[in-house]
N, C-alpha and C positions, 0 to 999 in steps of 0.2 A: 504494500500500500504506500502510495506516494503522498507526502505532506505538501499542501499548497500554502504558499505564503502570500499575504496581501499587505498593501501599504497602510490600510486603515480598516477598522472594524467597529461596528456599533454594537455595544454590549450594555444592556440595562439602561439604555437611553444616553450613554456616554460614548463619545468617539475615542477609540484607543488607536494610536498610531505606532508604527514600528520605530519611529525616531524619537520616541519619548517626549514629544512636544504636545502641549495642551491647547495650542492656538485654535485649532478648528473647533474644539469643544467649547472653548470660552467664547469665541465669536458666534457660534450657534446660539448660545444662551444670551449673549448681548443683543443679537438680532431679535430674539424672542421677547426680551425685555422692552425693546423699542416698539415692537408690534403691539404688545399688551398695553403699553402706556398710551400709544396713539388711539387704540380702541377705547380705552377708558376715557381719554380726553374728549373723544368724539361723542360717546354715548352719554356722558354725565357732565356735559359742558355747563348745564344750568345749575348744578349743585354747588354748595358752598365749598370753600377750601378745606374745611375740616372733614367734610364727607369725602372729598377727593383724596385727602391724605390717608384716611382709613382704608379706602378702596385700593389705593396704591400699595399700601403696606401689606394688605391681604391678598391682592390679586397679581401684582406685578413683581414683587420681590420674592421670587422663587429661586433660591440658590442652593437647592438640594444637590449635594455632591460637590460643591465648590472647593471643598478641602482637597479634592483630587487635582485641582488646578495648581500644580506645583510651580510650573514656570509658564509665563505668558509673555510672548514677544510680539504680539499682534501689532502694536503701535510703535515698535522700536525699529522697524525696518527702514 
């Protein structure tokens, strides 16, 4: 049986790469944060700042597994 090697693999929602860099996984989560924030801003534009803050904290700030982001070089290139 021959083993196949890949450059990256998605496991339990996280992107694992063979070069031990977290950039793609971090950028995926940052894009998701921007998307969720824009949706919240559009749908709840008439709400008060206090309500928006509570919604942001509960809906947009999902950093489950960010302790896996050991190194991030996304904006250093």
